[in-house]
Every structure is written in structure tokens, then in C-alpha cells.
N, C-alpha and C positions, 0 to 999 in steps of 0.2 A: 065262859070265856076265863082265864086267868089272865088277871090284871098283874103288873109289875111290883107290887107292893113289896118285896125283899130288896135291900138296897145290895147285899153281898151276892147274890145272886145276879142281880142287874152286873154289876161291876164285874163279876167273873168274866161273864159272857162280852162284855165291851172288851177286858185284859186279854182274853183269847183272839181277838181282830189285830195282826199286825200294822196297825194304821201308823208308820211311821211317815210323817210328812213326805211327799204330797200325796203317800197311796192311802186309799179309803181303806182300805185291808178288811173290809168286813164289817170295820162298825159303824159305819152311816145303817145299813142294811138291817143287823143285829137294831141299833137304833128304831127303825124305822118299824119292827116287830114288835116290838115292846109297846110303842107308843098307838097302831092301830086299833088295837084292843079298847083304847080308850074314849075311841071315837073320833081321834085326830084325823084332819087333815095332814099329807104328807107329802111336798117336793124337796125334789136334790137335784137344784141345776147344777151343771157344770160349768166355771168360767176360763177363760182363757185371758192372756197375754203375752206378746208376740216375748220369746226370751225365757219366757217361767213356764212349769210345769202346769200342766193342766189340773183343777183341784174343783172334786164333789163337795157340794156341803149340802143338807139339812134345813126346809123350815115347817114345822110340822103347827098344828093350831086348831081348837076347836073351842067353839062360842061365835057370836058375828056381833056380841055388844061393846061395850065398855062397862067398867074401868079394864082396859088390856096390858096383862104382866106376861113381860118378856124375860124369858130365862135364857142368858146366850152363856156359849161353851164351845170346847173344840174337845175333836176327838183325833186328831193328829198326836203323836208324840214325838220325842226325840229318839234317835238311836241305841238301843242296848245296851252299846260299848261291848265290853268283852264278855262275853255271857257266859264264859267260863270262870267268871269273877264270882257272878250270882248264886245267890243259897239255894234259888229255886228258879228256873226259868224262867225269864223276864215275860215272856205272853203264856205263862203255866196258868197262871190265877191260883193261886198256890197258899193253901189256909194252912199258917202254921203255929200253934200254940194262941191263936186267937189273935193273929196277925194275917191279911192278904197282901200276897209281894206279886209286883206287877209292874211293868213301864207305863205308867199312866193311872196310878193306882188313888193316888193324890192330884197330878197334874196333867189331865184334870178329868180323868174318867168317873172319877170316882163321885164327883161334886155330880155332875149328869144321873149317875147310878141312883144317886139318894132324892136329887130333884123329881125322877119319872116315879121314884118308890113315892115320894110324898104327895104328888098330882093324882096316885094310882089310886092311895090312901082316902084321899079328900073325896073323890069321884065315889068308892066305896062307900063312904061314911056321908058325905052330902048329896051326893049328883052331881051334875054340872055346876061348876059355878056361877053367880050371877056376874057376869062379865066374861072375860075372853082368858085365856093362856097358849102363849107360845113359845116354840121352842127354837132357836137362832143357833145355829149348831157349824160348825165351819171345820174344812179340813186344815187349813193354812194359819195356824195359830202360830206352831212353833218354829214356821218358815218366813220367807220372803213378807207374808201377809197381804199380798198383792191379788189374789184370785178368794180370797176369804170373805172377812165379815164385812171389810169396806163396800165389797160389792152387794152381797148379800143382804147388807139395808138398804143399798141401794133399788135393787131388786124387787124388793117385799115393797119399800114404800112407793114405787111406779104401777104397781098394783092396788093401790089402796090401803095398803097396811100403816095403822100409827098407833103408837105405844103409848102408854100413859107411865112407865116403869120398868125398869127394867133389875134384873139382879145377875149379875156374873159371879159364876161357880168357882174361879179361881181360889188355888188354896190359899186365903189370906189370915191363917192363924199361925203367931210363931211358936208358940210354948202349949198352947193347948186349946179345944175345941171352941171358940165362942168369946176368945181373948180380944178378936180386931175385926173391923167393919173398914175396909176400907173406902174413902166418901169421895176421892180424888185422888188423880197423879200429879208427878210433877211430869215439864217437858222436856222433851229429850233433842239435842242438836248433835251432828258431830261435821267435824272438817278434818282437811289435812293444810299443811304450810310446808309447802317446798322450798329451801333457801339454796342456792345459784350461787359457786363461786367457780374456779379456774383451778383444774388438775397439774400438781405439782409433786415434786420434789421432799420431803419431810428435811432433806437437810436445805434446800434453798427454799425456804418459806418466802421471802420475798419476791419472788417468783410465781407465785400460786395465792390462791384467795382462799380460805379455809373456811366451807359454808356451816363447819358445825361450830365455829368461832358464835358467828350470827347467830345460828339456831337457840345458842344458850341464852340469848339474849332475850332474843322471841318468846321461849317456850318460858321463859322465869316472869315476862310479864301476862302472862295467860293465868299463869298460878296466884299470883301476888302483887295488889292486894287481894283480898277476896272478895268475890262479887257483889256477897248481899251478906246480912246475920240471918236469914229465915225471918218467916212471918207466921202469923198466931195458928194458922193451919198448916204451914209447909217447915219444912227445916232447911236450912240455908243452901242457896245455890252451890252446887258441886262443879269444878273442871277437875278430868282427870286426863293425863297423857298415858294412853292407849299404848303406843307402841312407836319406839324411832329407829328411822332405817336409812342407812346410809349406801349398803353395797358395797361395801366396797372389804376384798378378802385380803388383800397387801397392808402391810403394818407401816410400808415405806413411802407409802402413796396418799399424800390429801387428797381425798375426791372433791368431785365436781359438784357434785349434789347433795343434799342432804334433808330431811322431812320428818315431821314427827304427826302424828296423828293426834286427835284429843275427841273426848266426848263431854258434852256440859247436860247434867241432867238439871231443870229450873225451876223455880217456884214462880208464885202470880205476881212478884214484882217485875218479872221480864214477860213479854211477848217476841218472835222469831224474830223481827225486824231490829226494835231495840238491841237484844243480843246479838245479834250480829252484828250491830254498827259499832256495839259497844268492845267486841273481838278486832274487827278491825282499826279504830278508833287507837286499841294497845298495840295491836303490831306495829300500826306507822310510826307512831313516838319511838317501840322499841327499837325500832330498825334503823336509829341516826344513834342507838348505845354502842361505844364506840370501848367499853371497858375489856372486852375480849378480842376486840382488833385495832392492838396501838398499830399507827403509822397509817390508819386506814380512811379517809376522809369520806368517801361516800358512804353511804346509808349500806344497809344489808340491802340484796334483791328479792324476794319473796315471792311466791304466789299462795295467796289461802285459794284454796275447792270446797266446797260445802258439798257434804257426802249424804246420799240418802234423803230419806224422809222425813221430817221435821213431827215430832210427837209435841201437842199443845198441852200449856198445863190445863187442868182443870178441876172443875171442887163443885161437888153436888150441894145441893142446899134444902131438898126435899122435905121438907119435915115428917108428911106421912112415912115416906118411905125408910128412911132413917129409923125414927121411931117406932116404925114396926115391928121393924127387922132386931134393933136393939131390945125391944121389949120379950121377941119372940125367945131371942138368945135365952136373954137374964129368966126368962120362964122355965128352960129345957135346961140349963145347967147352971143358973145360978151366980153367974158370971155377968160380970157389964162389959160390955165391949168396948175396947179403946177405939175410937175413931182418928182413921190414921189416914196419910197420902203416901208413906213411905214404899219402897220399895221401885220396882220397874216398870215400866206399859205393859199396857194389856188391851184385849180388842175396847176396852172400854173407850177406848179415846175415840175411837169410832162410833160407840153409840151415845155419847153426850150431845150429840149435836141432833139427835131422834126423839130421845125421853132423857129423865132423868135417870141417873144410872149408880149404883154400888156393888162390890165385890165383897161375896163371901163365899167361904167354903173350905175345907179341910185344911189341919193340919199343914204345915208345908216344907218341914226340914228333909226329908229324902227325895222331894221334887229333882228330878234329871239325874239322881245319884245313882250308882249299883246296887241293888234290893232294893229299890223305892216300894214302900212302905205303907200301909192303912192298919190301925186298928179296928175289930170290926167293929167295936163299941161305938167307934166313933161316926160308923156309915149308919149305924141304928141312931146316934144321937142326931147329928146331923139330918138325916132323915124327920125326926118328930121334929128339930129347928121349923125347915121346910114347911111341914103340917101346920106347924101353930103359925107359921107368918100368912099361910095361904087363907085361911080362917081367920085371920083377923084382918087383913087385908083386905079381902072379900065381904067380911061381915057389917 
């Protein structure tokens, strides 16, 4: 029986499955066909949520004893955009001059293809490991992340699954394969502030109350001073105003309302409760600021709404996991990886509640872009890193 030892062949197969969130697109079926010859049991639970699309997921495992290593990732991809702008069809899996093109090549079907190849090579070389390996693969990472990893973890845990460590195969390397491992992630918190005023004619401002004036004070208060200057493991907490909305097409009308949205990426000096309290404190103080509202004695009237779910900050301290992966990378590539917490959120934010987790995968420079692509040589090298890690971690 043929084992899926070739990461390039694995990836071409996965890319040719148009699994744009939330569509399964054949990707999970293809993955199941790859891992079944390894002797892995496979489940493909579908999860639902009112108001959201149903999402199919995959959980595969072989072995019944510890230690138990989980590899986590996603087969769903973002839309291709203008397919005519691509050098090769986005779901064609074309190799041109040593480069493999396709949506999901690096984010993150490439990581899955390499890990499956590494497991196959391990089995071919050593037989079953003295422990267990599982794949926890979702179809809902690029979407709302409601019917994906968070529910798949709960589903598996309810069936008695426990894990000792996890690698998420996201594209973590900024420049060259092996230059970075993600050992944590900043938290994420979003909100919207709406300022109420009174509509009127711009030539008669005394008869109106321009909400944009108050909005300026509130926005400035969130931006300055900085929330902190960073920690040993994390960069400074950063708040960005992401939109300002008035909804007023007329140039001679003072609007009745104005709002702005913001997102905060926060480090381990904060949790959601403390950060929300700080934002609310700043807004209340700024509401008394009359610099832009001369002649107005009443404070700015505003409403703050928190938007979406909070992604918590986390940092992994598991020395065996981090040191074994770092040593494997250095042995294969000669590079000493930087241990980083930069970047956005990932499904590691859910996994960290179940076991220590790190992220390591391909170079991510072309993810979500037209002509997303990966060097064939990098696929082989990442497979060798994963194989070395499996040998050392189970050794």
C-alpha cells in the first residue's frame, strides 16, 4: 500500500480541492485517503451554529498510549480573487521552475502535506511510534472560527482525548524556512464607539451639536498615551482605529451620529477585563474634554460596544516541545529559530487550553496573495524538520 511520503504530491492533491471557507471542497476526503494507509482512524464531524454555515472537520489518530502529539491546522482557504490575475490557475497545483502555485500553498495546506509526509516516512522507517499522533484539522479557520477548532477540541475531549503537546502548521517564517517559531500570540479585542449629537445646518452650528468634534477627543484618548511599552516576550500593546463612519453624504449638514471602530492587539500585561476597564476609563475622561466643543458644557454623549469574541494572550513555556523543535530546525537548516509572539491570532488560541502549543510552518510571504506559492525545496526541507522532530520527541 502506497504511503503519502511525498509532500509535493500531497500538496498538489490538496490544492486541487477548492475548499474555500466553509466548503469542504474535497480536501478532507483527500486527506482521509492519505492517512488511512498509515493505519489512522478518521472521524469527520460536522458542526452547526445558528446563523453560521455548517462546517466539516477531521480528526485522525493512531496509537492509544502516551505521549500524544497533536498536529493542528486547516484545509479551508480564502477566495482566490481575480483568477485571471494568477500566473497559474489558483486550484491547479501547477509546478513551474521549482515553484508550486496555488491557493493554500503556504496557508496552510503546505504544512499539512509536509506533516503527513513526515509521519509516513517515520512509519516507513521506524514503524508506529511509542505513543500517539493525531491530526486535528478544521475547515473553519479562515472564516468565523465558530464551527471549527474550538468545537472539534471539545468534541475530542468529550471522547476522552488528551494531548501532551501540539504543533500548528501555520506559515510562521518571515524570510527563510526555519527562522521563526511562534511560542505565543498577543490577544485581540475589538470595539466600536458611537457619539450622539444633534443634526443641523453647518451655517448655524449653535443650533446643532456636531458629534465628530467629540469623536476626535475620544479617539485621541485611546491612541495616546501608549497602553504600554512591551514585555520581555511581547511587543507593545497596539490600538488601531480601523474605521470612522458618519454616513453623511451632504457637505452642508452636521450629522446626528458619528462612530469609530478599533482593534487592540495586547500583550501579557493585560487581560480582557483590565483592558476593557482602561478603555472605558479613558473614554469617560475624554468625554469631558471641550477643546473641540467650545461653548458646550455637557460631556460628549457616547456608547461603547465590544465587538466579537476576545482572543486571549498566551505564552507557551514547555521546554521539551520548544527545545526539541528548535533543535530539529537547526539540525536540518542550520538556522537557530527566533522564538516569537508576533503576528495575528490563530487556532493556537483554542489549543492552549488543552495542551502546550507552538506554531511552525512554511515561509508566509505570499499567503492570501495572488500567486500564492511555495518552493518545492522548502516542502522537502519542512518534511525533514517534522520527521526529525518526531524522531527526537518520541525518542
